[in-house]
C-alpha positions in Angstrom: 25.2 16.9 135.6 28.8 17.8 136.7 29.7 21.1 138.3 31.5 22.6 135.3 28.6 21.9 133.0 26.2 23.5 135.5 28.4 26.6 135.7 28.5 27.0 132.0 24.7 26.8 131.8 24.3 29.3 134.5 26.7 31.7 132.7 24.7 31.3 129.5 27.6 29.4 127.8 26.0 27.0 125.3 29.1 24.9 125.1 28.6 21.5 126.6 31.8 19.7 127.6 31.5 15.9 126.8 33.2 13.5 129.2 36.7 12.6 128.3 37.3 9.3 126.5 39.1 6.7 128.4 41.9 5.8 126.0 42.9 2.9 128.1 39.6 1.2 127.4 40.1 1.6 123.6 43.7 0.2 123.4 43.0 -3.4 124.3 40.3 -3.7 121.6 42.6 -2.1 118.9 45.5 -4.3 119.9 43.3 -7.5 119.8 42.1 -6.6 116.2 45.7 -6.0 115.0 46.9 -9.4 116.3 44.0 -11.2 114.6 44.8 -9.5 111.3 48.4 -10.6 111.5 47.7 -14.0 113.0 49.2 -16.0 110.1 52.2 -13.8 109.8 52.9 -14.0 113.6 52.6 -17.8 113.5 55.0 -17.9 110.6 57.5 -15.7 112.4 57.6 -18.2 115.3 57.9 -21.2 113.0 61.4 -22.5 112.7 62.4 -24.0 109.4 65.6 -26.1 109.2 67.5 -27.6 106.3 65.8 -30.8 105.1 62.3 -29.6 105.9 59.6 -29.7 103.2 57.8 -26.5 102.3 54.9 -25.9 99.9 54.3 -22.5 98.3 53.0 -20.6 95.4 55.3 -19.6 92.5 55.6 -15.8 92.4 58.3 -15.4 89.8 60.0 -17.5 87.1 63.3 -16.7 85.3 65.8 -18.7 83.2 67.9 -19.3 86.4 65.5 -19.3 89.3 62.0 -20.0 90.5 60.8 -17.9 93.5 58.0 -19.2 95.8 56.0 -17.7 98.6 55.3 -20.2 101.4 54.0 -17.8 104.0 57.3 -17.2 105.7 59.3 -14.1 106.5 61.7 -14.9 103.7 60.7 -16.2 100.2 62.1 -19.4 98.8 64.5 -19.6 95.8 64.8 -22.8 93.7 67.7 -22.7 91.2 66.8 -24.2 87.9 69.3 -27.0 88.3 67.4 -28.0 91.5 64.0 -28.1 89.7 64.3 -31.4 87.9 66.7 -34.2 86.9 65.1 -34.4 83.5 67.6 -33.1 80.9 64.7 -31.9 78.7 63.1 -29.8 81.5 62.4 -26.3 80.3 61.6 -24.0 83.3 60.0 -21.2 81.3 57.6 -23.6 79.5 56.8 -25.9 82.4 56.5 -23.6 85.4 54.1 -20.7 85.6 53.3 -18.0 88.2 50.6 -19.3 90.5 51.7 -22.9 90.3 52.0 -24.8 93.7 55.4 -26.4 94.3 56.8 -28.5 97.1 60.5 -28.3 97.8 63.1 -29.3 100.3 65.1 -26.7 102.3 68.9 -26.7 101.4 69.9 -23.5 103.3 67.9 -21.1 105.4 69.8 -18.1 103.8 71.3 -18.1 100.4 73.2 -14.9 101.2 70.5 -12.7 99.7 67.9 -13.2 102.3 66.1 -16.1 100.5 65.6 -19.7 101.6 67.5 -21.9 99.2 65.3 -24.8 98.1 65.4 -27.9 96.0 62.5 -29.5 94.2 64.6 -32.4 93.1 65.3 -33.5 96.7 61.6 -33.0 97.5 60.7 -35.2 94.5 63.0 -37.9 95.7 61.1 -38.0 99.0 57.5 -37.7 97.7 57.5 -39.0 94.1 57.9 -42.7 94.8 54.5 -42.9 96.5 53.0 -41.2 93.5 54.8 -43.5 91.1 53.5 -46.6 93.0 50.0 -45.2 92.8 50.4 -44.6 89.1 51.5 -48.2 88.7 48.6 -49.6 90.6 46.1 -47.5 88.7 47.8 -48.4 85.3 48.2 -44.7 84.5 49.7 -44.1 81.0 52.6 -41.7 81.1 53.8 -39.7 78.2 57.4 -38.8 77.7 60.5 -38.5 75.4 63.2 -41.1 75.1 66.1 -39.1 76.5 69.0 -41.6 76.4 70.2 -45.0 75.2 71.8 -47.5 77.5 72.8 -51.1 77.4 69.8 -53.2 76.6 67.3 -50.4 76.6 66.5 -46.7 76.8 65.8 -43.9 79.4 62.7 -41.9 79.9 62.0 -39.5 82.8 58.7 -39.7 84.8 58.0 -37.0 87.4 61.7 -36.1 87.2 62.7 -39.7 88.0 64.9 -41.6 85.6 63.0 -44.6 84.2 64.4 -47.6 82.3 62.6 -49.2 79.3 64.1 -52.6 78.4 64.6 -53.2 74.6 62.1 -56.1 74.9 59.5 -53.6 76.2 60.1 -50.8 73.7 57.8 -52.1 70.9 55.5 -55.0 70.0 58.5 -56.7 68.5 62.0 -57.0 69.9 64.1 -53.9 69.1 67.7 -54.5 68.0 68.7 -50.9 67.3 67.6 -48.8 70.3 69.3 -45.7 68.8 66.4 -45.3 66.4 64.1 -44.5 69.3 66.3 -41.6 70.8 64.2 -38.4 71.0 60.9 -40.2 70.1 57.9 -39.4 72.2 56.1 -42.5 73.6 53.3 -43.6 75.9 54.3 -46.1 78.6 53.1 -48.0 81.7 55.0 -48.2 84.9 55.6 -51.9 85.6 58.0 -51.8 88.5 58.8 -49.3 91.3 61.7 -49.9 93.6 62.0 -47.1 96.0 64.9 -48.5 98.0 67.0 -49.2 94.9 65.7 -46.0 93.2 64.7 -47.9 90.1 61.8 -47.3 87.8 60.9 -49.7 85.0 58.5 -48.8 82.2 56.9 -50.6 79.2 55.8 -49.1 75.9 54.9 -52.6 74.6 52.1 -53.0 77.2 50.5 -49.8 76.0 50.8 -50.7 72.3 49.4 -54.2 73.0 46.4 -52.7 74.8 45.8 -50.3 71.9 46.1 -53.2 69.4 43.5 -55.2 71.4 41.1 -52.3 71.5 41.5 -51.7 67.7 41.0 -55.4 67.0 37.9 -55.4 69.2 36.6 -52.4 67.3 37.2 -54.1 64.0 35.6 -57.4 65.1 32.5 -55.5 66.3 32.2 -54.3 62.7 32.4 -57.8 61.2 29.2 -58.9 59.5 28.2 -62.4 60.5 27.0 -64.4 57.5 29.4 -62.7 55.1 31.5 -64.8 52.7 35.1 -63.5 52.4 38.4 -64.6 51.0 41.1 -65.4 53.5 44.6 -66.8 53.6 45.6 -69.9 55.6 48.1 -68.8 58.3 48.5 -71.9 60.5 47.4 -75.5 60.6 46.6 -77.2 63.9 45.2 -80.6 64.7 41.8 -79.1 65.4 41.6 -76.8 62.4 43.2 -73.8 60.7 43.7 -70.1 61.4 42.7 -67.9 58.5 43.6 -64.3 58.0 40.5 -62.6 56.7 42.1 -59.2 56.3 42.4 -56.0 58.4 44.6 -57.8 60.9 41.8 -60.2 61.9 42.2 -64.0 62.0 39.5 -66.5 62.5 39.4 -70.2 63.4 38.3 -72.7 60.7 37.5 -75.8 62.7 38.4 -79.1 61.1 34.7 -80.1 61.0 34.0 -77.0 58.9 36.6 -77.6 56.2 35.0 -80.4 54.2 32.0 -82.6 54.0 34.2 -85.6 54.4 35.8 -86.6 57.7 39.4 -85.4 58.0 42.1 -86.6 60.3 44.1 -83.4 59.8 43.5 -80.1 58.0 46.7 -80.7 55.9 44.8 -83.3 53.9 42.9 -80.4 52.2 44.7 -77.2 53.1 48.3 -75.7 53.1 49.7 -72.6 54.7 49.3 -69.7 52.2 46.2 -71.1 50.4 43.6 -68.6 49.4 40.1 -69.9 50.4 36.5 -68.7 50.7 35.1 -68.8 54.2 31.8 -67.8 55.8 31.8 -65.9 59.0 29.5 -67.9 61.2 30.1 -66.4 64.7 31.7 -63.6 66.5 31.9 -63.9 70.3 34.4 -62.8 73.1 36.8 -61.4 70.5 36.9 -64.6 68.5 35.8 -65.2 64.9 34.5 -68.6 63.8 34.7 -69.6 60.1 33.3 -72.3 57.8 34.4 -73.4 54.3 31.5 -75.8 54.0 28.9 -73.1 54.5 30.8 -70.7 52.2 30.7 -73.3 49.4 27.0 -73.8 50.0 26.4 -70.1 49.6 28.6 -69.9 46.5 26.9 -72.9 44.8 23.5 -71.5 45.6 24.3 -68.2 44.1 25.6 -69.9 41.0 22.4 -71.9 40.6 20.3 -68.8 40.9 22.3 -66.6 38.6 20.6 -66.0 35.3 22.8 -65.7 32.2 21.5 -63.6 29.4 23.7 -63.7 26.3 22.8 -61.8 23.1 24.5 -63.2 20.1 25.5 -61.0 17.3 26.7 -62.4 14.0 26.9 -66.0 12.9 28.5 -68.8 14.7 30.5 -71.0 12.4 32.0 -74.4 12.7 33.8 -76.8 10.4 36.9 -76.5 8.2 35.0 -75.0 5.3 33.9 -72.1 7.4 37.4 -71.6 8.7 38.9 -71.3 5.2 36.0 -69.3 3.8 37.6 -65.9 4.0 41.2 -67.0 3.4 42.6 -66.0 0.0 45.2 -68.3 -1.5 47.7 -67.1 -4.1 47.4 -69.0 -7.5 
């Protein structure tokens, strides 16, 4: 016990003086905690960002003219709407929301108002081509609007990049008047990505063809083998005829299944446009096999088994006398 404390006790003073706190011992701990709390901010303050650098941040505000992002720097980033996308149909208030994550390229470190001036278009030009290549490899279907008509095709933007759709790839058939497709929304596949030439080629036809094949497969799966149906002869080949049996489905009628007699060519019995009865004999690998011979056998069998039940009412009459019986002649 120190001398002062002993003197107080001896004088009957109940007050006990506690030892003084060494403030020097507390300061380092408090300083260390403060630095840890602001570690990210301190690191950001030492980071030097230059024009051309790429930054990624969170959208904190969206207006008709600008998008503001926070990318953990001493100054926020500002992206003018004209630097958001090259797509003329881009609508910032509909397509960008607070909380979205955006990557942009630095144009200026100070726009005059204390913000970093950024461009998402330039960032897209640097990053989007790898994404487009990946989309092409994975056969990703992209949805968009036809935004322009050019010589021999139309324009559609994908990820802010101008894509070209040749007229031959715009539909299942060749398109003569591409103006009819302006403003139309379509699904397309990326079929060519040329980063060096900054060219992107798309195909609507490939998507439509795939959908048509899937629809045909679904229809074929619903076909009942053994059914007798009416079809129309579409084509004649040396080995048989292709017959349209309805709903966009055609089947092969092999030459051996046309007639009981041996034929050198289907044209001996059939002509394009003929309506014939065929039996569906097989469905495999998306192909339909038909038979006229078996269809005739089924039809003839049904006719033999059909029972006719006629109930006559009145009298049956024959002969000239009966014909003139009820005819009145003037005297």
